[in-house]
VEXVEXZA-346786 format. One line per 8 residues: number of its first residue (from 1); their letters; for each residue y, x, z of C-alpha. Coordinates in steps of 0.2 Angstrom, whole numbers, plus 5000, padded with zeros to 4 digits. Each point is the difference from the previous one (the first is absolute). Last residue first. Layout:
N
NUM> a> Y/X/Z; ...
This chain:
366
366> yenkitvl> 5609/5719/5580; 5011/5007/4986; 4988/4993/4986; 5003/4982/5008; 5019/5004/5000; 5001/5004/4981; 4989/4985/4995; 5010/4989/5011
358> nkclarle> 5017/5006/4993; 4994/4996/4982; 4993/4983/5006; 5017/4996/5009; 5010/5004/4984; 4989/4989/4990; 5002/4985/5012; 5019/5003/5001
350> kspegvra> 5001/4999/4981; 4990/4983/5001; 5013/4992/5010; 4994/4993/5017; 4996/4982/5002; 4986/5001/4987; 4990/5009/5014; 4989/5014/4996
342> vlrviasa> 4992/5000/5018; 4995/5017/5005; 4987/5002/5014; 4998/5018/5005; 4983/5002/5007; 4990/5005/5015; 4981/4998/5000; 4989/4985/5004
334> vtpqriag> 5015/4988/4999; 5008/4988/5012; 4991/5009/5014; 5006/5012/4996; 5016/5005/4992; 5012/4993/4987; 5017/5010/4997; 5009/4986/4990
326> vsygqsil> 5015/5005/4989; 5019/5000/5003; 5011/5011/4989; 5017/5008/5003; 4996/5018/4999; 4999/5003/5018; 4988/4984/5000; 4989/5010/4988
318> kekiklvk> 4998/5014/5012; 4996/4988/5014; 4987/4992/4990; 4992/5017/4995; 5000/5005/5018; 4992/4984/5005; 4986/5003/4987; 4997/5017/5007
310> kndgillp> 4998/4995/5017; 4987/4987/4996; 4990/5011/4988; 4990/4994/4985; 5014/4999/4987; 4994/4987/4988; 5013/4993/4989; 4999/4981/5000
302> vilgevei> 5011/4990/4987; 5002/4982/5002; 5009/4991/4986; 4986/4991/4991; 4987/5005/4987; 5003/5019/5004; 4996/5015/4990; 5004/5017/5009
294> gleekiik> 5006/5016/4991; 5014/5002/5012; 5015/5001/4989; 4994/4992/4983; 4988/4987/5008; 5013/4995/5014; 5013/4999/4987; 4989/4988/4989
286> qrltiekr> 4996/4989/5015; 5019/4999/5003; 5003/4994/4982; 4986/4987/5001; 5007/4993/5016; 5018/4999/4992; 4993/4992/4984; 4990/4987/5010
278> lnntneli> 5016/4995/5010; 5009/4997/4983; 4986/4989/4993; 4998/4990/5016; 5018/4996/5003; 4999/4981/5002; 4983/5000/5009; 5005/5014/5012
270> yrlsehal> 5017/4992/5004; 4992/4983/5003; 4987/5008/5012; 5015/5009/5008; 5009/4984/5003; 4985/4992/5008; 4998/5015/5011; 5018/4998/5006
262> ltdylsls> 4997/4981/5003; 4984/5004/5010; 5008/5014/5010; 5015/4988/5004; 4989/4986/5005; 4990/5010/5012; 4981/5000/4998; 4991/4987/5011
254> tayiipka> 4999/5002/5019; 4982/5006/5004; 4985/4992/5007; 4993/4991/4985; 5004/5013/4987; 4995/5016/5009; 4985/4990/5008; 4992/4996/4983
246> rnllydvi> 4988/4985/5003; 5008/4983/4994; 5013/5007/4988; 4988/5013/4994; 4988/4986/4995; 5013/4991/4990; 5004/5016/4991; 4982/5002/4996
238> hedalifa> 4998/4982/4994; 5016/5002/4989; 4993/5015/4991; 5009/5016/5005; 5018/5008/5002; 5004/5008/5017; 5018/5006/5002; 5010/5012/5011
230> gfsgyakg> 5015/5003/5010; 5016/5010/4998; 5013/5003/4986; 5002/5012/4986; 4987/4992/4988; 4992/5017/4995; 4996/5004/5019; 5004/4988/5014
222> ltgmkihn> 4993/4984/4991; 4982/5004/5002; 4986/4994/4989; 4982/4993/5003; 4990/4993/4986; 4984/4991/5002; 4987/4997/4986; 4984/4990/5002
214> kqptidyy> 5007/4984/4992; 5006/5010/4985; 5016/5008/4996; 5003/5004/4981; 4998/5019/4998; 5011/5009/4988; 4996/5017/5007; 5018/5004/5005
206> dflgmlnk> 5004/4982/5004; 4985/4999/5012; 5006/5017/5007; 5018/4996/5003; 5013/4987/4995; 5011/5012/4990; 5000/4989/4985; 4991/5012/4989
198> glvgssha> 4990/5006/5015; 5003/5012/5014; 5016/5003/5011; 5006/4984/5008; 4983/4997/5008; 4991/5016/5000; 5004/5008/5017; 4997/4985/5012
190> edvillan> 4987/4992/4987; 4986/4999/5013; 4986/4993/4989; 4987/4989/5009; 4985/4995/4990; 4987/4987/5005; 4983/5005/4994; 4989/4990/4988
182> qettvrfi> 4991/5017/4995; 5005/4997/4982; 5018/4996/5005; 5002/5014/5012; 4993/5013/4987; 5010/4993/4985; 5017/5000/5010; 4997/5017/5008
174> dgdcidgd> 4997/5008/4982; 5019/5002/4999; 4999/5015/5011; 5014/5000/5013; 5015/5010/4997; 5004/5017/5007; 5015/5004/5011; 4990/5010/5012
166> msyigeva> 5010/4994/5015; 5003/4982/4998; 4986/4996/4988; 5005/4990/4985; 4992/4983/4998; 4991/5002/5017; 4982/4994/5003; 4991/4988/5012
158> vikrkaqs> 4983/4992/4995; 4993/4985/5009; 4982/4995/4999; 4995/4983/5008; 4983/4996/5007; 4995/5018/5000; 4984/5006/4993; 5007/5015/4992
150> nkllqele> 4990/5011/4988; 5010/4994/4984; 5017/5002/5009; 4996/5018/5006; 4994/5004/4982; 5016/4994/4993; 5011/5009/5012; 4991/5016/4997
142> qmnnhaff> 5003/4998/4981; 5018/4995/5003; 5004/5016/5009; 5019/4998/5002; 4999/5009/5017; 4983/5001/5006; 4994/4984/5008; 5003/4994/5018
134> vvnigsik> 4989/4987/5007; 5007/4987/5013; 4991/4987/5011; 5014/4991/5010; 4993/4994/5017; 5014/5009/5011; 5015/5004/4990; 4998/5018/4993
126> salvgsah> 5003/4993/4982; 5017/4995/5005; 5005/5018/5004; 4993/5006/4984; 5010/4987/4991; 5016/5005/5008; 4996/5018/4997; 5001/4997/4981
118> yledmflt> 4984/5003/4990; 4995/5017/4996; 4981/4998/5004; 5000/4985/4988; 4994/4985/5010; 4984/4989/4999; 5001/4986/5013; 4984/4992/5004
110> dgkrvlae> 4997/4981/5006; 4987/4994/5012; 5013/4995/5013; 5017/4998/4991; 5011/5012/4990; 5014/4989/4993; 5011/4997/5016; 5001/5018/5007
102> ilainanf> 5000/5008/4983; 5014/4989/4992; 5011/4999/5015; 4999/5018/5005; 5004/5005/4982; 5015/4988/5000; 5006/5006/5017; 5001/5018/4993
94> gsglivgs> 5008/4993/4984; 5014/4992/5011; 5006/4983/5007; 4992/4987/4989; 5001/4991/4983; 4986/4988/4994; 4993/4997/4983; 4991/4988/4988
86> nfdnakcl> 4996/4998/4981; 5001/5018/4995; 5008/5005/4983; 5010/5015/5008; 5017/4994/4995; 4996/4982/5003; 4992/5003/5017; 5015/5011/5005
78> aeefdkhv> 5012/4986/4995; 4990/4987/5010; 5000/5011/5015; 5019/5002/4998; 5004/4982/4999; 4989/4996/5015; 5008/5013/5011; 5017/4994/4996
70> qhygnvlm> 4995/4982/5002; 4996/5004/5018; 4984/5003/5010; 5005/5003/5018; 4996/4983/5007; 4983/5002/5008; 4988/5008/4987; 5014/5011/4993
62> saksanve> 5002/5008/5017; 5017/4997/5007; 5019/5003/4999; 5001/5004/4981; 5017/5007/5003; 5018/4997/4994; 5000/4981/5001; 5009/4986/4991
54> ltslkqaa> 4999/5009/4983; 5015/5004/4989; 5003/5017/5008; 4982/5006/4996; 5004/4997/4981; 5015/5011/5001; 4990/5013/5010; 4987/5001/4987
46> nthlikkh> 5012/5001/4985; 5010/5014/5009; 4985/5009/5005; 4993/5000/4982; 5017/5005/4994; 5001/5015/5012; 4986/5009/4991; 4995/5014/5012
38> alglydns> 4983/4993/5006; 4996/4997/4982; 4998/5018/4996; 4984/4997/4990; 4988/5009/5011; 5007/4996/5017; 4985/5009/5007; 5010/5014/5008
30> afdkldnr> 4999/5018/4998; 5010/5005/4985; 5017/4995/5007; 5014/5012/4995; 5008/5005/5016; 5017/4995/5006; 4994/4983/5006; 4990/5008/5014
22> vlertryr> 4988/4988/5008; 4998/5003/5019; 4984/5009/5003; 4986/4993/5012; 4989/5014/5007; 4983/5006/4996; 4989/5014/5007; 4986/5005/4988
14> gskklakl> 5004/5019/4999; 4985/5005/5010; 5009/5006/5015; 5012/4985/5001; 4985/4988/4999; 4991/5010/5014; 5016/4999/5011; 5001/4981/4997
6> ekayfm> 4982/4998/5006; 5003/5011/5015; 5015/4990/5005; 4992/4983/4999; 5001/4993/5018; 5015/5010/5006
């Protein structure tokens, strides 16, 4: 067997991973379906009905051949309006969106400045031959500002996340001042903040009341708070035009499925129409986390440091036996093993409180 030794080592270290079938009998505090929209059948019904009126079921081709449908255009325009950007494009996944942005935007003579905790997709893209990347300490705006001041790069591109996927903390709002003053492009990965942060639940720009500028780029996913699949990139028109001409995951991939696009559009409408109620539910869950675990969170991701791969798996299994699903996150995804609890609006708040109480007890046992 070609990789038997490597697999054995992974098992011994507690880092071996397998696919696990979803168990619908468990209370879901593990997934990124932050608002519970993946369970709202009315959104599926509306999307399916609209799909049934179209002449085709699938997008069939790249959006630069003949795979760009009115369904795509309508959703892109709705996203731009909701987020106050003047142009946007949708594509296959957040992973692909990060590859598209970094591979296309960072050219010879440019430098990419990336938060050290940026998502693995961005890190992978930064390793493409010819890309000059500098990592700065997590959320350290002072270090970033100094790096930008000292840089002689032709173009300076900064990449941060709105809410960091494992730590659950929010990006420092000073990022907007620093990048503007230093004439740097700013990429904000809003995978975990879009639909969760801000008075309109549109994410980091909304949270800090930032009007998008020509140097601002917002990437978001549709497979998390939007309960669908895919991703979007919003930016100034000239940047989107450039991506359409240079970003390989856009040029060489079949455009986003019509159903996923319609479903995400239904979710966007739902979020905008129910913003106040959703914000109240999010605030309630943040209050419960503070009361039961002593942790303050800006979003819905709650990391509990365990520090031992085998121990974190035991805690996960114990909670499964009690009817709860949580994430047991190990290296290399995180530096040290954590229980990743997602305080989803999709589960009743009383269940979240019960889970937190159980988690405290189990953590002390192990």
